[in-house]
N, C-alpha and C positions, 0 to 999 in steps of 0.2 A: 669793627673790632678795634679795641683800644691798643695802644702801644704795649702796655704791660701784658695784655693777653697774647699779642704777637710774640713777645719775647718768651713767655712761658711756653707757648706752642713750639717755638724754635728749640727750646731746651728739651722739651719732651720728645721731639722728633730726633734730636741728636742721641738721646739715651736709647731710643727704640732702634735706630739704625745700627748703633754700636753694640746692641744686645747687652746693655748694662742695667744695673738695678737701682742705683740711687745717686743723689747729689751730696757732696760733702763741702761744707762752707765754713771757713773760720769767721767767728763773730768777734768784732773788736769793740763794739759799743759805738761805732760810727755809722753814718748814714749810708755809706756805700754797701757795707756788708749787710746792713738791715734791709735795704731794698733788694739786694741780690738774693738773700735767703727767702724773702717773701715771694719773689718771682719764681723761685724753685718750688716752694711749698704749694704755690697755686697750680702746679702741674698735677698734683694728686699722687705723685710718686714719692717714694721714701726720700726724705730730706734730712740729712744729718748735720746739725749745727754744732760747732765746737768752740768753746771758750778756752783760751790757752794763755793765762796770765803769766807774765814774767816780771816780777817787781812792779806789778801794775798799780797805777793810782786807783784809789777806791772808787772814784766817780766813773772811771772808764769801765771797771769791772762790774759795777752796779748797773750801768746802762746795758752792758752786754747781757747780763743775767735777766734784766727786766725785759729786754727785747725777746730773748729766748722764751720766757714765760708767756709773753703776749703772743708769740708765734704759735706756740704749742696749744694755747687756748683757742686759737682760730682754726688750726689745721691738725687733724688727727694723724697725718702722715709724717709729722715732724718728730724726730728723736734728737736727744742732745747729750753731749759729753762735756765735762770740764776737766782739763788736765793742767795742773799747776806745774809749769816747766821751770820755775825759779831755781830749784835745786839742780836740775839738769844743766841749766845755764851757768850756774856758779861752778859746777864741776868742770865744765868746758873751759871757763875762764882760767882755772888753775893750771891748765896745760901750758900757758904762755907767760913768759917772764915780763914782757912789755905789753901794756894795755893800750890799745888804740880804740878810742870811743866810737868812731864811725864803724870800724870793723865789728865791734861788739854789738852795736845797734843792729847792723845787718845780720849778725849771727842770731839775734833773737828772731828775726823774720825767717831765717832759714831753718831754725829749729821747729818753728811752727809749720813750715812747709813739709818737713819730714814727717811730722805728726799727722798732718792731713793725708799724706800719701799712705802712711801706715793704715789709717782707717779706711781710706778709699780702696786699697788693695784687699783688705780684710772683708769688706762688704760689697765688693764688685761694683764700685762706683767711680765717679769722676770728681776731681777737685775743681770747684767752680771759682773763677777769678772774681774779684770785687773792685778792680780798678776802673776808673772812669776815663773818658776820652783825653782830658787834659793831662792826667797822670800818666797814662799808658802810651799815648802817641804825641803828646805835646812836649812836656818838660821831663819825662822819664822819671817821675817821682815815685819810684818803687825800688825794692831790693831785687837785684838780679839773682835768679834762682831762689828767691825768698817768696814774697807775695806776688812776684812776677812769674813764679813757677806754677802754672795752672794748665788745665786741660781745655777749658772753654771760658769765654769772656762775654757774658751777656750784657754788661753795661759799658763795654769798651768804646761804643760809639755814641755815648750820651755824655754831654758836658755836665758840670756840677749843678748848674741851674735846673736842667731837666731832671737830674737825679732827685733834687730837693722837691720839685713839683710832683713827680711820681710818688715819692715817699709820702708826701702829705695826702695825696689822693687815695693812697692805699691804707691810710689810717695809722701809719707807723707812729709810735709813741712820741709825745712832744719833747721829752728830754733829749731824744736823739736828734729831732728836727732842729733844735736850737743850739746844740753843742758845737763848740768851735772844733773844726776838723783837726785831728792830730793822728800821727802814725803810731803813737804809743810805744816808741822804741827807745825813749830817752828818760833818764832819771829826773830831768828837770821839767817834764811835762810840757815841752815846747809844742807850739801849734804848727800846722802846715804853713800858714801865712808867715809865721816868724821865720821858718826855714827858707821859704821860697822868696820872701821879700815882696810878695804881691798876693792879692786875694785871687780866688778861683775865677771870680767874675772878670777881674782885670786880665788874667791869663787867657780866658776864653776869648776876650776881645783881641788880644795880641795874636792868638792862634789863627784867627779868621781875617785879620787886617791885611790888606794887600795894597793899600794906597801909599802915597808919598809921605816922606817925613816932614816936608815943608807944611807949615800951618798947624802941626800938632802941638798940643800943650806939653810943658816940661815933663809932667808925670806920665803922659802917654808915651813919650820917647823913652823914659826910664823903664816903663813896663815892657816895651818892645825889646830893649836891650837885655832885661832880665830874662825874658822868654827865649830870645835867641841864644843867650849864653848857656842857659840850662839845656835847651834842646841840643845844642852842639856838644856840650859836655856829656850828655847822657844818651846820645844817639846809638852807642854801642849796645845799650840795653834793648832798644827798640828794633834793631836790625838783627837779622840772622847772623850768627857767628861766621866770620870769614872762613872759607874752605879753600885750601890749596888745590889747584887744578894741575895735574901733571900734563906735560906735553905729550902728544901722540907721536 
């Protein structure tokens, strides 16, 4: 049994055990959501894929739409929705006198999370996470209670290299395979690498490296510092929220 079949079986079993009817996945036009939605579709159970543009760059939206069409052409159990949340986002922005760009970027992600859960509750489904191992458990590159707010995480133990390999094996469209990773939350179309200061391959190496600093090249030491700084800064996203324990 291949890894993609194992994951699809695991997803199907979770749905069965919890007596639920479908999977709900947000589609960004990136490789992680493309792979995740394909793994869900492979189960044969209803798979609802959702595009939720907010001031989205045309190439991102086009990739999302093209993936959805490709997925629907292969799997009859796939349904799709597109909700343009731009006006909702702009209405939300008007509530505040001071604009914080990071807060607003995260708000885009949280509006999408609310939308996915609205659909999930309506159709008796689960919201499926699209974060990979480096994002979710390495550097915490996700929005807390945004794209990090999910019910199940099928690719959370796969690094980006493995995600790319599986996506190619499953025939996911070329424009997604070659697209530069981006979270799609900023007006300047910045990439993940630009925000993180390192490639996913470099961060994968840092996440697994346990050797001494002596003998490492300058760039390798820089990557380790980037990784550790991000991991420490974002550990609150990856850990369970602290709970006060009363004394007996």
